[in-house]
Each structure stands twice: as structure tokens, then as C-alpha cells.
C-alpha positions in Angstrom: 35.4 46.0 -65.8 32.9 45.6 -63.0 33.7 47.3 -59.7 34.5 45.1 -56.7 31.7 44.8 -54.2 32.4 44.9 -50.5 30.3 43.5 -47.6 29.9 46.1 -44.8 28.6 45.6 -41.3 26.6 48.7 -40.2 26.7 49.4 -36.5 24.3 52.2 -35.5 25.3 53.9 -32.2 22.7 54.4 -29.5 19.8 52.4 -30.9 17.5 51.1 -28.2 15.3 52.6 -25.5 13.9 55.9 -26.8 15.9 55.7 -30.1 14.4 53.2 -32.5 15.5 52.2 -36.0 12.8 49.9 -37.3 14.4 46.9 -39.0 11.9 46.1 -41.8 11.6 49.7 -43.1 15.4 50.1 -42.8 16.0 47.0 -44.9 13.5 48.3 -47.5 15.0 51.8 -47.6 18.6 50.5 -48.0 17.5 48.0 -50.7 15.6 50.8 -52.5 18.7 52.9 -52.4 20.6 50.3 -54.4 22.4 48.4 -51.7 22.6 44.6 -52.2 21.9 41.7 -49.9 20.6 43.9 -47.1 19.9 42.2 -43.8 19.3 43.4 -40.3 19.8 41.8 -37.0 17.7 42.5 -33.9 16.3 45.9 -33.1 19.5 47.3 -31.6 21.1 48.9 -34.7 22.8 46.3 -36.8 22.6 45.7 -40.6 24.8 44.2 -43.3 24.9 45.1 -47.0 27.0 44.8 -50.1 28.1 47.8 -52.2 30.6 48.9 -54.8 30.8 52.2 -53.0 33.8 53.1 -50.7 33.0 53.1 -46.9 32.7 56.9 -46.7 30.0 57.0 -49.4 28.2 54.0 -47.9 28.1 55.7 -44.5 27.0 59.1 -46.0 24.2 57.5 -48.0 23.0 55.3 -45.1 23.2 58.4 -42.7 21.0 60.4 -45.1 18.5 57.7 -45.5 18.3 57.2 -41.7 17.9 60.9 -41.1 15.3 61.5 -43.8 13.2 58.4 -43.2 13.7 57.7 -39.5 15.0 60.9 -37.9 18.1 59.0 -36.8 21.2 61.2 -36.6 23.7 59.3 -34.5 27.0 57.8 -35.6 27.2 54.9 -38.0 30.2 52.6 -38.1 30.8 50.4 -41.2 33.6 47.8 -40.8 34.1 45.5 -43.8 33.6 41.7 -43.5 37.4 41.4 -43.6 37.9 43.9 -40.8 35.2 42.0 -38.8 37.0 38.7 -39.2 40.2 40.4 -37.9 38.2 41.8 -34.9 37.1 38.2 -34.1 40.6 36.8 -34.6 42.1 39.5 -32.3 39.9 38.6 -29.4 42.3 38.5 -26.4 39.8 36.6 -24.3 39.1 33.3 -26.3 38.1 31.4 -23.2 35.0 33.4 -22.3 32.1 31.3 -21.0 29.1 33.1 -22.6 28.9 35.5 -25.5 26.7 38.0 -23.6 29.6 38.7 -21.2 32.2 39.6 -23.8 31.8 42.8 -25.8 33.7 44.1 -28.8 33.7 47.9 -28.9 34.5 49.5 -32.2 36.3 52.8 -31.6 36.4 55.8 -33.9 40.0 56.6 -32.9 42.9 55.2 -31.0 42.5 55.1 -27.2 45.4 56.2 -25.1 47.2 53.8 -22.8 46.2 56.1 -19.9 42.5 55.7 -20.8 42.8 51.9 -20.9 44.7 51.8 -17.6 42.1 54.2 -16.0 39.3 51.9 -17.1 41.2 48.8 -15.9 41.2 50.3 -12.4 37.4 49.8 -12.3 37.6 46.1 -13.2 36.6 43.7 -10.4 35.8 40.0 -10.0 37.5 38.7 -13.1 36.6 41.7 -15.3 39.1 42.5 -18.0 39.7 45.1 -20.7 42.1 45.1 -23.6 42.4 47.3 -26.7 43.7 45.9 -30.0 44.0 48.6 -32.5 40.6 50.4 -32.8 38.7 47.7 -30.9 38.3 47.4 -27.2 37.3 44.1 -25.7 35.5 44.0 -22.4 35.0 40.8 -20.4 32.4 41.3 -17.7 31.5 37.8 -16.3 28.8 39.3 -14.0 27.1 41.3 -16.8 28.0 44.6 -18.4 25.0 46.4 -17.0 26.1 45.9 -13.4 29.8 46.5 -14.0 31.5 49.7 -12.8 33.9 49.1 -15.8 30.9 49.0 -18.1 29.4 52.1 -16.5 32.7 54.1 -16.8 33.7 52.8 -20.3 32.0 55.3 -22.6 33.4 58.4 -21.1 36.6 56.8 -19.9 37.7 55.5 -23.3 37.9 59.0 -24.6 36.8 58.2 -28.2 33.4 57.7 -29.8 32.5 54.1 -30.0 29.7 51.4 -30.3 29.7 48.1 -28.5 28.2 44.6 -29.4 28.2 41.5 -27.3 30.0 38.5 -28.7 26.8 36.6 -29.7 25.9 39.6 -31.9 29.5 39.8 -33.2 29.3 36.2 -34.4 25.8 36.6 -35.9 26.9 39.7 -37.8 29.8 37.7 -39.2 27.4 35.0 -40.5 25.1 37.6 -42.0 28.0 39.5 -43.6 29.4 36.3 -45.2 25.9 35.8 -46.8 25.8 39.4 -47.9 29.2 39.1 -49.5 27.7 36.5 -51.9 
């Protein structure tokens, strides 16, 4: 009986600036390693693929490829297509005006209520933060880069994480659906 194949969305932490992960060579390396329907999205650490392997083995294999071929050793998150759909459904800010002002932050652990409240104290001018499970949603209508909430988020949340703006979240959903076959 054939094994079930799962579509995973790979989120590489900290890509951009000095840390690069070239998309075409990454796609080639992942395909060569036996992953199916590999696609990448923009040069900021996003890929999708399909595999019969469990998440832990996918992450370990991808991490080894990234270290060996690209010298990349930062965290990799791998939600499934189904988990990504739930992330989108759970968006507590459905009335956002533009996708670049809403961010979904995948968390490696559960944030404390105190961490969320502490971060909320930095929100100004319509900014908002909510955590739903292991995803934090940040709405920064004047831009994440100029936001005190955005600036304090990474240390303030208290757990390892990686963020994507809503435009990227929706594009990765589209790519993961294609990868699922």
C-alpha cells in the first residue's frame, strides 16, 4: 500500500540581507533529494514540497541539504497544507486593508499571556496582536518596519518564530495546493 504524501510549506528563518538561500539551486537540491513538486517563492526563505516522510524527517533532510550546499544553519519550520489552511482560517483580523500590513508568525512554542500583553503595550495607532495557538497575528497598518510592536516582537514573544506577511501567506497556500497534487 503506498504511503500518504503530505504537502509541506518550508519557512526558513532569517533569510534576507546577509543570509541568502538561492531559490533555483535550493529547488534543484530538494528535487534531487527526492522531494516532489518543489517550488520556491521569492528570495526570503519560502518553499513548498510534497513527501511521504514525517515532518521531523523532512526538516532534518532539508536542514542537512541547506547546511551542506548553502551553509544555512538557521531554523526551518514545516507546517502542512492543512495546518496552513487553519492558520488562514484563524486570522483574527479579517478586515485588514493590505496584505503587507498583516503578518502571521509561526511560533515554535506556546507564548505566555504575559508575553502577548507585554507586546500589546507597544501597539499604537490601530496596531494589534493576537495569538491563536502557535501562531501570532500582527496587524501594523503603518508598516512592520516602523512599528515599536514589530521591533519588540522577536524578543518579547519569548519563543523562536518566523513571520510572513499576508500576501506571502496566501501565495504559499496557492503553491502548497499545487504541490499537494
